[in-house]
C-alpha positions, 0 to 999 in steps of 0.5 A, spaced: 325 198 479 329 196 484 326 198 491 320 195 488 323 188 486 326 189 493 320 190 496 317 183 493 323 179 495 322 181 501 314 178 501 316 172 497 322 171 502 317 172 508 312 167 504 317 162 503 319 162 511 311 161 512 312 155 507 317 152 510 313 152 516 307 150 514 308 145 508 301 142 507 298 149 507 304 151 502 303 144 498 295 146 497 297 152 493 300 148 488 296 147 481 293 140 481 295 136 474 301 140 472 303 147 469 296 150 467 295 153 460 297 160 459 290 163 457 287 160 465 286 165 469 290 165 475 287 171 479 282 177 478 284 184 481 280 188 484 278 193 478 276 186 475 282 185 470 283 178 469 290 176 470 292 169 465 299 164 467 301 166 460 302 174 463 304 171 470 310 168 467 311 174 462 312 178 469 316 173 472 321 172 466 322 180 467 325 179 474 332 179 476 334 171 475 336 170 482 329 172 484 325 168 479 325 161 483 324 165 489 318 168 486 315 161 484 315 158 491 309 162 493 305 164 487 300 167 491 304 172 494 307 174 487 301 175 485 298 180 491 305 184 490 304 184 482 297 187 484 300 192 489 305 194 484 299 195 478 295 199 483 300 203 485 302 205 477 294 206 476 295 212 482 300 215 478 297 215 472 291 218 476 295 223 479 298 224 471 305 223 474 307 220 468 307 227 464 311 230 470 319 231 470 323 227 472 318 220 471 316 223 464 323 223 462 325 217 466 320 213 462 322 216 455 329 213 457 327 206 459 322 206 453 328 207 449 333 202 451 327 196 451 326 198 444 333 198 442 334 191 446 328 189 442 330 191 435 338 188 436 334 181 438 329 181 433 335 182 428 339 177 431 333 172 431 331 174 424 338 174 420 339 168 416 346 164 415 344 159 409 347 151 411 351 153 405 355 158 407 356 155 414 360 149 410 364 153 405 367 157 411 369 150 415 372 147 408 376 155 407 378 154 414 379 147 416 386 150 419 382 153 424 378 146 426 385 142 427 386 139 433 393 137 436 394 132 442 400 134 444 405 131 449 409 136 453 415 136 457 417 142 462 423 145 465 421 150 471 427 156 472 427 162 477 431 169 477 437 167 479 436 171 486 430 167 488 434 161 486 440 162 491 435 161 497 432 154 495 433 148 499 433 144 493 436 149 489 432 151 482 434 153 476 436 159 473 434 160 466 440 160 463 441 153 467 434 151 465 435 152 457 442 148 457 438 143 461 432 143 456 436 143 450 440 136 452 434 133 453 431 134 446 438 132 443 437 126 447 430 125 444 432 127 437 437 121 438 432 117 440 430 117 447 423 116 449 420 122 450 415 119 455 421 117 459 423 123 459 417 126 461 417 121 467 424 123 469 424 130 468 418 134 467 416 139 472 409 140 470 406 135 475 399 135 472 401 133 465 407 128 467 402 124 471 399 123 465 406 121 461 406 128 458 398 128 456 397 136 454 390 136 452 387 136 444 389 143 442 386 148 436 388 154 434 382 158 437 384 156 443 386 161 449 393 159 448 400 164 448 402 166 441 409 162 442 405 156 444 400 156 438 406 157 433 410 151 436 405 147 436 401 148 430 408 148 425 409 140 428 407 135 424 405 128 427 410 125 431 415 132 431 418 134 438 419 143 438 424 147 439 424 149 446 419 154 447 420 159 453 414 161 457 415 166 463 417 161 469 420 155 464 421 152 457 417 146 454 418 141 449 412 139 445 410 133 441 405 132 436 402 126 438 396 126 433 393 131 428 386 130 426 380 135 423 374 136 427 368 133 424 363 139 420 358 136 425 361 138 431 363 145 429 357 147 425 354 151 431 360 154 433 360 157 426 353 158 424 353 163 431 360 166 428 357 168 422 351 170 426 355 175 429 359 177 424 353 179 420 350 183 427 357 187 427 357 188 419 349 191 421 351 195 427 357 198 423 351 200 418 347 203 422 353 207 425 355 210 418 348 211 416 347 216 423 347 223 421 347 229 426 348 236 425 351 240 430 350 247 430 355 252 430 352 256 437 350 249 440 351 249 447 356 244 450 353 239 455 353 240 463 359 237 466 354 236 472 348 236 470 
């Protein structure tokens, strides 16, 4: 199959190059009045079989995505290659190759894969997730959809041996801990968090925005220690120092708000849909029964 598509792509590249060199001729191939109806006949093969626009679209949709756009640049060149594939396939059938090894087994294997994929897609297309269940999930798991707007202050450190050679001596972990604990003490005694960020924070991205670290949710990809620190805060509170591989953070919760249901409805629907799929696959797996006779031969290591 890859060889056939490579042949098609090679022919289409040549056709695209010809179209660039002959833009007026290429434009003449475009269908007037926009895209035709699916039942419109776009070609007739040498055995008299018509090809509709709908059938052509299905053929293109089964091509690798990177080839689909190229295929549509010259519809006639594509159809000629489709005709070649069809003719060679009919020759193979006439020669009864579909009943011979290894073609017979390859066809059976591909059929199995296509049907498996079709059944999975059918399940996902038809599985029901009632709207009330989506809303109930949201109500039962509001914590997952709580956003915390966070500001951060960051003090970096390096390993002691590395710190010595710096022109501007970098802090060791112990020195960075002492510094950030001192800053935390000053903040809790009334120092302005944003001013401390401007003077001391070494996270250039957030410091340039007065410490703004963005809106975070529990489901975001965060280190566990960061997630735990942030989502244990109340509005206005500052966390204890949070150690990360190269520095310490102080986090302040600016505002804590639940995301509106309308914003997360589709996310919850897809989550529940995938959960149903997972359960269904587990049921299918558990329903499979296979007997292995005691004298069954082992599969060859190198078939």
